[in-house]
N, C-alpha and C positions, 0 to 999 in steps of 0.2 A: 601436554598432549593436545592435538587439535582434532576435532571431529569434522570431517569433510564428507558431505552427503548430498548427492544429487539423485533424486529418486522419482521425480514427476515425469509421467509420459505426456508429451506435448504434441498435439497436432497443430502445426503452424502454417499459415499462408492463406491466400485468398481461396475461398471454397472449402476451407477446413471444416466449416459447419456441417458439411455433408457427411462427416465421419461420426456424427453424434450417435446414431443408432448402433453403429459398429462398436463404439466405445461402451455404450450401455450393455451390449451383449457380452463384451469382453469382461466387464466388471461384474456382471450378473444383476444389473438393475432392470427389473421388469415393470415396476410401477413407480416412476419418479415424481417427486414434488418439485415444481419449478419455483424457485425463490427469486424474486426480482423487486423492482419498485414501480410505482405508477408511471413515472416518466418513460422508463424503458418499455413498459407495456403499451403506452399510448403511441410510442414511436414505431410500433409494429414489429419490434425485434422479437417479442415473445411468440408472435405468430410465425415468424421465420423458424424459430426453434421447434415449435410444435409440428411444423410441416415436415421436419426431419425424423419424427418419431413414428414407429410402425403402428402403435396403438395409442395415439395421442388423446389425452383427456383435457379438453379446454378448461375444465373445472378444477384441475389439479395445479392451481397457481396461487401462490401467496405473494401479493404485491405490496405488502405493508412495510417495506424497508424504509426507514427514515434516512435523511442525508448523513447522519452519524448514527450507526446502529446502536440501539440501546437494549437494556435487559428486557423491558416490556415486550419489544418486538421479537426478540429472540425466543422468549417463552411462548408468545402467540404462535410463531411459526412451528415451534416444537410440538405444541398442542395439535396443530393441524396435521403435522406429520404422523403423530401417534394415532390420532382418531381416524385418519384416512387409510391406514394400513399401507403406507408407502415403504419402499425398501431402498430408497436412495434419493439424493437431491441433485437437481441441476440448477446451479446458480447462474443467473443471467444478469449482468450489470457491471457496475464499477466495483471498487473495493468495498463499498458499504454492503451491497447485496451479497458479495462473496463472503465477507466476514460474518454477516448475519447468518448465512447458510451454514458456515462452520460452527457458529455458536449453537444453532438449532440442532446440528448433527450430534453435538455433544449432549445437550440438555434433553434431547428426545430419547437418548439411549443410556443415560447415567442418572443416578439419584444424586441429589444435592443441589444447593443454590449455585447460580452462575459464578458468584464470586469465589466459590471453593475451587474452581478450575483456573483461576488467575495465577500467573507466575508469581506475583508479589505475595500471594497467599499460599505459596508452595503447592499449587494445584496441578503442575504439569504431570506429576506421577499418577494423578487420579484419573487421567484420560486414558482409556484403554482401546483395544482393537474393536470393541463393540460400537465405536463411533460410526454413525451412518456414512456410507460412501458418498462423496461429492464429486460431481463433474462441474468444472468452472468454465464459463464462457464469458470472458471480459468484453465489455462494450466501451471501455475507456482504456487509454494507455497511460497508466499512472502507478497504481499501487503494486501491481504484479502479484496480487493476492492469489491468483490462480496457480502459482507455483510455490507459494509460501506455506510455512508450517504453523502460521499463527493467525489470530483474529484480534482486532482492536475494537473493544466494545465498552460502552458506557454503562456502568452499574447504576442501580437505583440510588446509591448513595452519592452519585456524581463523579466518581472516579472513572477515568478512562484507562482501562487496563489491557494488558496483553494476555491472551489465552493461547499458549504455545504447546505444540506436541507434534511428533512425527505422524500421529494418527489423524491430524488435521490437514495434512497435505492432500489436496484433491487427487483422486485416483487418475484423473485425466484433466488436462487443460486444453481447451479448444480455442486457439488464438487465431481468429479470422479477422484481419484488418477491415474487411467490408462492414463489420459490425460497428465501426467507429466513424464511418464516412459522414454521418449526419450529426456528429457530436458538435454542439455549439462552440464557437471560437473561445470564449472565456473558459469553458470547461476543458477544452483541448489544452489551453495554456496552463491552467492550474494543475491538471493531472500530469501534463508533461513535465512541469517543474518538480512534481512529486517524484517522478522517475529519475530526474537529474539529481535530486537530493539523495535518493537511495543509492545511486551509483557513487556519488561523491562521499557520502558519509560512511558507507561501508568500506570504501577504499581507504579512508582515513583511519578506520578502526585498527587497533594494533594487533588483533588476533592473527595468528599465522594461518593463512589459507591462500596460497598463491593462485589456485584456480579461480577463487572468488575475486581476487584482485584483477586478474586478466579479464574476467567477464564484466566487472564493474567499469573498467576503463573503456572497453569496447562499447558498452552501453552508453557511457557518458559521451563518447565520440559521436555515436549515432544520434542521440537525443539532441545534443547541442547543435549539430549540423542541420537537423530536420524540424525542430520544434516550431520555428517561425513559419516555415512553409505549411506545415500541418495546420497551424492556426489561421493563417491568412488565405490559404488555398486548400480548403477542407477536402476537396475531391482528388487531391494529389495522392495517387496510390503508393508511390514510392515513399513519400513522407509518412503516410499512415503506417505502412509496413515497418519502417525503421523505428517509429515511435512505439509501436506495439512490441517490437523486439527489445528495445531499450527498457521498457517497463518490465517485461519478463526477466531480462538480465539483471536489473536492479534487485528484484526480489530473489532470484537465484543466489545472488552474491550476498545479500544481507543476512544469510545464516551466520556470517562473521560477527554480526552485531551492528548496531547503529551508534547513536551518540546524543549529544546535547540538542541537536536540531529536533530530534524526535522526542526526547524527554520534555522539551519545552512545548512542542506542538501537541503532544498527547495531553499534557496538563492543561494547557489553555483551551484545547478543543473539548475537554471534559467540562470546563467551566462554562463555555459558550458553544454548544453544539452547532450553532448556525455558522461558525467559522469553518471554512474549508481547509481540510488537512494539508492538501498540496500547496495552497496559497500560503499557509503559515510556514511550511517548510521553506518555500521560496524566500520569504521575508527573513527567516532566522539564519539562513545559510551564511551570508557574509559575516555576521558577528561571530558565529561559531568557528568558521574557518580562521578568522583573525585570532580567536582565543586558542585554537589548536596549533597555530603556526609554530610556536616555540617548540612544542613537543614533536611536531612533524619534522622539523629541521634536525632534531636529535636522532631520529630514526634514519638509518643509513639506506633509505630506499627512495629518496628524492621524490616524495609524494606530491609536494606542491608542483614541482617541475613536470611530473608525469600527468597531473591533472591539467595543467596549463597547456601541455602539448596536445592532449586529447581535445581540448577546447580551441586549439589553434590560436593561443594567446602569446604575444611576444614577451610579456612580462610574467614571470612565475612567482611573484611575491603575493602574499595573502591579500594586501590591499588591492592589487590589480585584479586578482581573481574575484574578490568581493565586488569590485566596481563593475566587472563584466556581468556578474549575476544581477546586480541592481539595474544595469542598462538593459539586460534581457527582460527583466520583469516589466520595465517601463514600456519597451517595445511591444510586449505581449498584452499590455493593458491591465496588468496586475497591480495591486496596491503598492505604494512606495514604502509603506511602513505600517506598524501596528496601530498608530493613531488613526490612520485612514480607515482602519477596520473597526474602529470603535473601542479599542483597548485603552485603558487608562492606568496610570502608575499605581492607583490605589488597589489594583488587582495583583500587583507584583508579589506580595507575600504568599497568596494562595497559589499563584503560578509556580513560584519557586518551591513551595512545599510539595506540590505534585511532581515537579521535575526531579527532585531529589529522591522521590520514592519510585520513579518510573524504572522499568527494566532496562531501558536504553541508556540510562545515566551511567551504568557501570561499565559499558563498553566503549565509552569515549576515550580517545587517546590521551587525554589529560583530565584528571579528576577535577570536577567543578565544585566550588563551594557555594554557599548561599549568596555571598557577595559577588562571586563570578557570574552567577545567573542573573543577578540584578543588573550588572554591567552589560550583559548580553541583551537583556530586555531593553535597557536604555538605548543601546546602540541600534536596536531594531525598531525604535519608535518612529 
């Protein structure tokens, strides 16, 4: 049996930010806490958000989100939420801020340690409707966390885990591409490749969900066509709109599940929080597609051919698709491999251990062993 569930209300398009007060009123949020990071705040984007609120409180801002959200920051935001008498959260930023907001929404309204809500700890059932409502306003086009049911958070013990529940889906996603126009080129590239990885990996997942497959393929087509323009011509409004759509679509689709790309990037990102998640996904994609190729060819759905078609590639083999991704990474200025990112083979055992325990490991189209993961890591160096 398949669970197919699309429940997020999305306000999408240029000037969508103007719907913020309307969305607060609809949801019943009267005193929101804004959760963001210092960079977004300095860029003036929080001011734009506050300007849309009827009773804006400039002091109701938590900007302590780190580049990879961790337990300490989640608990700090949750404490601010409880002490301030807030009744909802407006997350403004990339996936880190939105995921941190989701974690705070749970921890501010539930008893128990953050790890008790992690999927790998059996925590999904512990998250209830008491979760604080979240409105998500993305400022990057990558994670799609604004329409996702989960948050990826680093625990105090170093594990990077998924906290997943329908109660974590933001009550509203306000996707205004104008919020991404000033995004630096390298971050545009890395987050854009994150969206591409979501679309490709969820499409490869064997779960039965034809709507997700269609959404993922269309998202891949949009992202592959527009990511270079968005990176090199940041004020191109059409490119920014299509990248934001692709990001949203990737996350709508990955309710199917992801796979080895994400189990590896979650594990390595937990070991070294300075490594960017989207960049890791971009580096791991070719090796994982190559690993999945045999399994994909056995599924009667022509998945390699359909991805190649969406990318407008003449060759639908796994090596050709992988080479196209490596070429795109190079043109975007992203690292050519893990070694360039400072990763060394002596880290492989811990990376593999984390990947095998990750929730994305189980939804890959082909089950990976420890040796398989080592070969993927070697291929990605």
